[in-house]
C-alpha positions in Angstrom: 21.4 45.5 31.1 18.3 44.9 29.1 18.4 44.6 25.3 16.3 47.0 23.3 16.5 44.9 20.1 13.3 43.6 18.7 12.7 39.9 19.6 13.2 37.6 16.7 11.1 34.7 15.8 12.7 31.3 16.2 14.0 30.0 13.0 12.8 26.7 11.5 15.3 23.9 12.1 17.2 23.3 8.8 17.3 19.9 7.3 20.5 18.2 8.5 23.1 16.7 6.2 22.2 13.3 7.5 18.6 13.8 6.5 19.6 15.1 3.0 21.8 12.1 2.5 19.1 9.7 3.5 16.6 11.4 1.2 19.1 11.2 -1.7 19.6 7.5 -1.1 15.9 6.9 -1.0 15.2 8.9 -4.2 18.0 7.1 -6.0 16.8 3.6 -4.9 13.2 4.3 -5.8 14.2 5.5 -9.3 16.3 2.4 -9.8 13.5 0.1 -8.6 11.2 1.6 -11.2 13.7 1.6 -14.0 15.6 -1.6 -13.4 13.5 -3.7 -11.0 14.5 -5.5 -7.9 17.2 -7.8 -9.1 19.4 -5.2 -10.9 19.1 -2.7 -8.0 21.9 -3.3 -5.6 23.2 -1.3 -2.6 26.5 -0.8 -4.5 24.6 0.6 -7.6 22.5 2.9 -5.4 25.6 4.2 -3.6 27.4 4.9 -6.9 24.4 6.7 -8.4 23.8 8.7 -5.2 27.5 9.7 -5.1 28.0 8.3 -1.6 29.9 5.3 -0.2 28.5 1.8 0.3 29.3 2.3 4.0 27.2 5.5 4.1 24.3 3.7 2.3 24.5 0.8 4.8 24.6 3.2 7.7 21.2 4.5 6.7 19.7 1.3 5.3 21.1 -2.1 6.5 19.7 -3.9 3.4 18.1 -3.4 0.0 14.8 -4.7 1.5 14.6 -1.7 3.8 14.6 0.5 0.7 11.9 -1.7 -0.8 9.8 -0.7 2.2 10.4 2.9 1.2 9.2 2.0 -2.3 6.1 0.4 -0.9 5.3 3.5 1.1 5.8 5.8 -1.9 3.4 3.7 -4.0 0.7 3.7 -1.3 1.1 7.4 -0.6 0.6 8.1 -4.3 -2.4 5.7 -4.1 -3.9 7.7 -1.3 -3.2 11.0 -3.1 -4.9 9.7 -6.2 -7.9 8.1 -4.5 -9.0 10.7 -1.9 -10.0 13.6 -4.3 -12.0 11.2 -6.4 -13.9 9.9 -3.4 -15.2 13.4 -2.5 -18.0 13.5 -5.0 -19.1 9.8 -4.9 -21.4 8.2 -2.4 -22.3 4.9 -3.9 -20.3 2.1 -2.1 -19.5 0.0 -5.1 -18.2 3.1 -7.0 -16.1 4.2 -4.0 -14.5 0.8 -3.6 -13.9 0.8 -7.4 -12.0 4.1 -7.0 -9.7 2.7 -4.3 -9.1 -0.6 -6.2 -8.5 1.0 -9.6 -6.3 3.8 -8.3 -4.2 1.2 -6.5 -3.7 -0.6 -9.8 -2.9 2.6 -11.5 0.1 3.2 -9.1 1.4 -0.3 -9.8 1.1 -0.1 -13.6 4.5 1.6 -14.3 6.3 -1.3 -12.6 4.5 -4.2 -14.2 7.5 -5.2 -16.3 9.6 -5.8 -13.1 6.7 -7.0 -10.9 7.6 -10.7 -11.1 11.0 -9.9 -9.5 9.5 -8.2 -6.5 6.9 -11.1 -6.1 9.7 -13.7 -6.2 11.6 -11.8 -3.5 8.5 -11.3 -1.4 6.8 -14.7 -1.6 8.9 -16.4 1.1 7.2 -16.5 4.5 10.4 -15.2 6.0 10.9 -12.3 3.6 10.7 -8.9 5.2 9.2 -7.5 2.0 6.3 -9.9 2.0 3.2 -7.6 2.0 1.9 -9.4 5.2 5.2 -9.0 7.1 5.3 -6.8 10.1 7.8 -4.6 8.2 5.2 -3.9 5.5 2.5 -3.0 8.0 2.8 0.8 7.5 2.0 0.4 3.8 -1.0 -1.8 4.5 -2.3 0.6 7.1 -2.5 3.3 4.3 -4.5 0.8 2.1 -6.8 -0.2 5.0 -7.5 3.5 5.9 -8.4 4.2 2.3 -10.9 1.3 2.3 -12.3 2.5 5.6 -12.7 6.0 4.2 -14.5 4.5 1.2 -16.9 2.5 3.4 -17.5 5.2 6.1 -18.3 7.9 3.5 -20.7 5.8 1.4 -24.5 5.7 1.4 -25.2 2.1 2.3 -27.3 0.0 4.7 -24.6 -2.4 5.8 -25.0 -3.6 9.4 -22.6 -1.6 11.5 -20.4 -4.5 12.6 -19.9 -5.7 9.0 -19.1 -2.1 7.9 -16.5 -1.8 10.6 -14.9 -5.1 9.8 -15.1 -4.9 6.0 -12.0 -2.7 5.3 -9.7 -5.3 6.8 -11.0 -8.0 4.5 -10.8 -5.6 1.5 -7.0 -5.2 2.1 -6.5 -8.9 1.5 -8.7 -8.7 -1.6 -6.4 -5.8 -2.8 -3.3 -8.0 -2.3 -4.8 -10.9 -4.1 -5.8 -8.7 -7.0 -2.3 -7.3 -7.1 -0.9 -10.9 -7.3 -3.3 -11.7 -10.2 -2.1 -8.4 -11.8 1.5 -9.6 -11.8 0.7 -12.5 -14.0 -1.7 -10.6 -16.3 0.0 -10.3 -19.7 -3.0 -8.7 -21.5 -2.6 -5.1 -22.7 -2.7 -2.7 -19.8 -3.6 -5.7 -17.6 -7.2 -5.5 -18.9 -8.1 -8.9 -17.6 -7.4 -7.8 -14.0 -9.6 -4.7 -14.5 -12.4 -6.9 -15.8 -12.1 -9.3 -12.9 -12.3 -6.4 -10.5 -15.3 -4.8 -12.1 -17.2 -8.1 -12.2 -16.3 -8.8 -8.6 -17.6 -5.4 -7.5 -20.8 -5.9 -9.4 -21.3 -9.2 -7.6 -20.6 -7.5 -4.3 -23.2 -4.9 -5.0 -25.8 -7.5 -5.8 -25.2 -9.4 -2.5 -25.1 -6.2 -0.3 -28.9 -6.4 0.5 -28.4 -9.9 1.8 -26.2 -8.7 4.6 -29.3 -7.4 6.4 -30.9 -10.9 6.6 -30.3 -12.4 10.0 -29.8 -15.8 8.5 -26.9 -14.6 6.5 -25.5 -11.8 8.6 -23.9 -14.0 11.2 -22.0 -16.3 8.8 -20.9 -13.4 6.7 -19.5 -11.6 9.8 -17.8 -14.8 10.8 -16.3 -15.0 7.3 -15.0 -11.5 7.5 -13.5 -12.1 11.0 -11.8 -15.3 9.6 -10.2 -13.3 6.8 -9.0 -10.7 9.4 -7.6 -13.5 11.6 -5.8 -15.0 8.6 -4.1 -11.6 8.0 -3.1 -11.0 11.7 -1.8 -14.5 12.2 0.0 -15.0 8.9 3.4 -16.7 9.1 5.1 -13.6 7.8 3.6 -11.5 10.7 4.7 -14.1 13.2 8.2 -14.3 11.8 8.6 -10.5 11.4 
């Protein structure tokens, strides 16, 4: 009536065939985006290289642009993995921001040859892969969290309201820098790196001014305006 067998621990649920197929499609697409770029990567090519049908690929991802979002996420997760360990031993705000910006560029570097294709596809206000679209928000959240970590963990004397609002503005600075990087044809995009370093040096010089009442309010209004521009961008509204 009662079993004398030893109770067994519940087994971990195994990954389903559906999950494995989806992961295979994602891995194949991301490799193709890196090696061939946006234009040459098609759903048919992805399906062929993954060894699945076009119908199966479309079942998991209705368009190539959905796979681009997976690409965005992979890049930003790698960005986070590269930045966080380097932030642990640094407390200077300028240096912490430099780490986040530079590690972000590091993740983009391998795709520089194909970057114009992605920019062309993303530049339309109605494009789902526009960095400011609602579909791209998960990737931007990673970037904003990195900047927030950089600001919150720094030794600085920024007014609290400005420190809290700053990460949102830095996300747009990150996107503008990436756009400049796309067109940078210098070796290793050295011009972009110099622009970044000079901008951060200027930022460090102006930091003490944020504590002056005469400048604090207009600076906060400027940061709020930047945040508003991001939240009310045409791509966000369309998405």
